[in-house]
C-alpha positions in Angstrom: -7.1 33.3 5.8 -5.7 30.0 4.6 -2.1 31.2 4.8 -2.5 32.2 8.4 -3.7 28.7 9.3 -0.8 27.1 7.4 -3.2 25.7 4.7 -1.7 27.7 1.9 1.7 29.3 1.2 2.3 32.9 0.0 4.9 32.6 -2.9 4.6 36.0 -4.6 3.4 39.5 -3.8 3.1 41.2 -7.2 0.5 39.9 -7.8 -0.2 37.9 -4.7 0.2 34.2 -5.5 -0.4 31.2 -3.2 0.7 27.6 -3.3 -1.1 24.6 -1.8 0.5 22.8 1.2 0.0 19.3 2.6 -2.9 20.7 4.8 -4.8 22.6 2.1 -7.2 19.7 1.9 -8.3 20.3 5.5 -9.9 23.6 4.3 -12.2 21.6 2.2 -14.0 19.9 5.1 -12.5 16.5 4.5 -12.3 16.8 0.8 -9.2 15.6 -1.1 -6.1 17.8 -0.8 -5.7 20.4 -3.5 -3.6 18.9 -6.3 -0.5 20.6 -7.4 -0.7 21.9 -10.9 2.5 21.2 -12.7 4.0 24.2 -14.5 5.0 23.4 -18.1 8.7 22.9 -18.5 9.3 25.9 -20.8 12.0 28.4 -20.7 11.4 31.4 -18.4 13.3 34.2 -17.0 15.7 33.1 -14.3 14.4 34.0 -10.8 16.4 35.1 -7.9 16.9 32.9 -4.9 14.0 33.3 -2.4 14.6 35.7 0.5 14.2 34.5 4.1 10.6 34.7 5.0 8.5 33.7 8.0 7.4 30.0 7.6 4.3 28.3 8.8 6.0 25.1 10.0 4.8 23.4 13.2 5.1 20.1 14.7 3.4 18.4 11.8 6.1 19.6 9.4 3.6 20.5 6.7 5.6 23.4 5.2 8.5 22.5 3.0 10.1 26.0 3.2 9.1 27.7 6.4 11.6 28.6 9.1 12.8 31.9 8.0 13.2 35.0 10.2 10.4 35.0 12.7 9.2 31.5 11.7 8.4 28.8 14.2 10.8 25.9 14.3 9.3 22.4 14.5 9.0 21.3 18.1 8.7 17.6 18.9 8.1 14.8 16.4 7.5 15.8 12.7 5.1 13.7 10.6 6.7 12.5 7.4 4.6 12.1 4.1 4.3 8.4 4.7 2.7 9.0 8.1 5.7 7.9 10.2 7.1 10.4 12.7 10.6 11.9 12.7 12.2 13.1 15.9 14.3 16.2 15.2 17.9 16.6 16.5 19.9 19.6 17.3 21.8 21.2 14.4 23.5 24.6 14.7 21.2 25.6 17.6 18.1 24.7 15.6 16.1 21.5 15.1 17.6 19.8 12.1 14.4 20.1 10.2 14.3 23.8 10.7 18.0 24.1 9.8 17.5 22.3 6.5 14.6 24.5 5.6 16.7 27.6 6.3 19.4 26.3 4.0 16.8 25.9 1.3 15.6 29.5 1.8 19.1 30.7 1.3 19.7 28.4 -1.7 22.6 26.5 0.0 22.6 22.9 -1.2 23.2 20.3 1.6 25.0 17.0 1.5 24.1 14.6 4.4 26.7 11.8 5.0 26.9 8.9 7.4 26.5 5.2 7.6 23.4 3.6 6.1 20.4 3.5 8.4 21.2 6.6 10.4 18.1 8.5 9.2 19.4 10.8 6.4 16.5 10.1 4.1 14.0 10.4 7.0 15.3 13.8 7.9 15.0 15.1 4.4 11.5 13.7 4.1 10.5 15.4 7.3 12.0 18.7 6.2 10.5 18.8 2.7 7.1 17.3 2.1 7.3 18.4 -1.5 10.3 16.1 -2.0 11.1 14.3 -5.3 13.7 11.6 -5.0 16.2 10.0 -7.4 17.6 6.8 -6.0 21.2 6.6 -7.2 23.2 3.5 -8.1 25.8 2.6 -10.7 23.2 2.2 -13.4 21.6 5.7 -12.9 21.6 7.5 -16.3 21.0 11.1 -17.4 17.5 10.1 -18.5 16.7 9.2 -14.9 17.1 12.9 -14.2 15.9 14.8 -17.2 13.5 12.2 -18.8 13.3 10.4 -22.1 11.1 9.6 -25.0 8.5 6.9 -24.4 5.9 5.3 -26.6 2.6 7.2 -26.5 -0.7 5.3 -26.1 -1.9 6.4 -29.6 1.3 5.6 -31.3 4.5 7.5 -31.8 6.7 8.8 -29.1 6.5 11.6 -26.6 9.1 13.1 -24.2 8.3 12.5 -20.5 10.1 14.9 -18.2 12.2 13.4 -15.3 12.4 14.2 -11.6 15.0 17.0 -12.1 12.9 18.9 -14.6 9.8 18.4 -12.5 11.5 19.7 -9.4 12.9 22.7 -11.3 9.6 23.7 -13.0 7.5 23.2 -9.9 9.9 24.8 -7.4 10.3 21.6 -5.3 13.1 19.8 -3.5 15.2 17.2 -5.3 16.9 14.5 -3.1 19.7 12.7 -4.9 20.0 9.6 -2.6 23.3 7.7 -2.7 24.6 10.4 -4.9 28.2 9.1 -4.7 27.2 5.8 -6.4 26.2 7.7 -9.5 28.7 8.2 -12.3 30.2 11.7 -12.2 29.4 12.2 -15.9 25.7 11.6 -15.1 25.7 13.9 -12.0 27.1 16.7 -14.1 23.6 17.2 -15.6 22.4 18.6 -12.3 25.3 21.1 -11.7 24.1 23.9 -13.9 20.7 23.9 -12.1 22.5 24.3 -8.7 24.8 27.2 -9.5 24.0 30.8 -10.4 22.7 29.8 -13.8 19.8 27.8 -12.3 19.0 26.2 -15.7 19.8 23.2 -17.8 19.7 22.3 -21.4 17.9 19.1 -22.4 19.8 17.9 -25.4 17.6 14.9 -25.8 14.6 17.2 -26.3 15.4 19.7 -29.0 18.0 21.4 -26.8 15.2 22.9 -24.7 16.3 25.2 -21.9 14.7 24.7 -18.5 14.9 27.4 -15.8 14.5 26.7 -12.1 11.4 28.2 -10.5 11.6 29.8 -7.1 11.9 27.2 -4.3 13.9 24.7 -6.3 16.4 23.0 -4.1 18.9 20.1 -4.2 19.9 18.0 -1.3 22.0 14.8 -1.5 22.8 11.7 0.6 26.2 10.0 0.8 27.2 6.8 2.6 31.0 6.9 3.1 32.7 3.5 3.0 30.0 1.9 0.9 31.5 -0.1 -2.0 31.6 2.0 -5.1 30.8 5.3 -3.3 33.1 8.1 -4.6 32.8 11.7 -3.4 34.4 13.6 -6.2 35.7 17.1 -5.8 33.2 18.3 -8.4 30.3 16.9 -6.3 31.6 18.0 -2.9 32.2 21.6 -4.2 28.5 21.9 -5.2 27.3 21.3 -1.6 28.3 24.2 0.6 26.7 22.6 3.7 27.9 19.1 4.5 26.3 17.5 7.5 27.4 14.3 9.3 24.5 12.1 10.4 25.0 9.4 13.0 22.7 7.3 15.0 21.1 8.8 18.1 21.3 6.0 20.6 19.5 8.1 23.2 16.5 8.2 20.8 16.7 4.4 20.5 16.1 4.2 24.3 13.1 6.6 24.1 11.7 4.4 21.4 11.7 1.5 24.0 14.2 -0.5 22.1 15.7 -3.3 24.3 18.5 -1.5 26.4 20.9 -4.4 26.0 20.6 -4.1 22.2 21.4 -0.4 22.4 24.4 -1.2 24.7 25.7 -3.6 22.0 25.2 -0.9 19.3 27.1 1.7 21.4 30.0 -0.7 22.0 30.3 -1.6 18.4 30.0 2.1 17.3 33.0 3.0 19.4 35.0 0.2 17.8 33.8 1.3 14.4 35.0 4.9 15.2 38.3 3.5 16.3 38.7 1.6 13.0 38.6 -1.8 14.6 35.6 -3.0 12.6 33.7 -1.8 9.6 30.1 -2.2 10.8 27.9 -1.3 13.8 24.1 -1.4 14.2 22.4 1.9 13.4 18.9 3.1 14.3 17.5 1.1 11.3 18.9 -2.1 12.6 17.8 -1.4 16.2 14.2 -0.7 15.0 14.4 -4.0 13.1 15.6 -5.7 16.2 12.6 -4.5 18.1 10.2 -5.7 15.4 11.8 -9.1 15.1 11.6 -9.4 18.9 7.9 -8.7 18.8 7.3 -11.3 16.2 9.7 -14.1 16.9 10.8 -13.3 20.4 13.9 -11.7 22.0 16.1 -14.8 21.5 15.6 -14.8 17.8 16.1 -11.0 17.7 19.5 -11.3 19.3 20.5 -14.2 16.9 19.3 -12.1 14.0 21.4 -9.1 15.1 24.5 -11.3 14.9 23.4 -12.8 11.6 23.1 -9.5 9.8 26.6 -8.4 10.7 29.1 -8.6 7.9 31.1 -11.9 7.8 34.4 -10.1 8.4 33.1 -8.4 11.6 31.0 -11.3 12.9 33.5 -12.6 15.4 33.8 -9.2 17.1 30.1 -8.7 17.1 29.6 -12.2 18.6 32.0 -11.4 21.4 30.2 -8.1 22.2 26.8 -9.8 22.1 27.9 -12.6 24.3 29.4 -10.3 26.9 26.2 -8.2 27.1 23.8 -11.2 27.2 26.1 -13.5 29.3 25.9 -16.4 26.9 27.1 -17.6 23.5 25.0 -16.5 20.6 24.8 -18.0 17.1 23.3 -16.4 14.0 19.6 -17.0 13.4 19.2 -20.3 11.5 16.9 -23.2 11.0 17.0 -26.0 13.5 15.9 -29.6 13.6 12.8 -30.8 11.9 9.6 -30.6 14.0 
């Protein structure tokens, strides 16, 4: 049957109900994947948190929920929804993708924190193909979560539900990226959906009550040290699992990134850890280094690595780069007219 092949997911036994997965379309002999039918955002009886169940998650990472008891943990690279691959790392004796899925099954919200570019969002995308994302910043408003009235094509106004309500009613994962850049008063709209109530009241839409469907889950990302990022006690207390994410420099080597660039990054990371500087290249910058090197050449890539360093740390970065490459390096810049 489809569930045995990972092309559908059993979500209820009385009566038996199934949900389409990212590979359901394969069962149609090349036809388009089965579309998810959105459940209406109407009040329903609160549902208990899902029990741990076997999951059909393999190396492709097509199941958003499966690594419960008896389930197979992803082995090797996991394909993200955008087609790029994610290389799992160890977390509590599990691949990190499997660990996050188990936290979801147990309804334990997770907060991933670490410098920008370490792969927090990539990990969440690999773990949860059914992901809906709210990108946080200082201008994020309650309407960005719950929705707002917009002008209808035929005139008048209609209420369009936001990502939070969509995730709740469809039983999907909500990622609040850069959560600590969002005003605490705005974030408070999510808290009732995360606790035992698992419901919110949409004051902007007739005081409608929305109950979370089975599978609804919240995960957030936090970049400590970023200007304006504030991890409040109210926010921290909502995330029982808080996971530090750092750059895997060994992975950078397996991705065939220039070894000297990796050596520079490791050196600067140690200085960052010691508090001597405020920046070090993460995996994102190392991947960019490799791309620039392939397009403009290694000399330009080294100069660009220095150029992207914050002004206040550039002297230290220049010192490390020069010691590794054995010559003075200046930031990438235009030269004489040709």
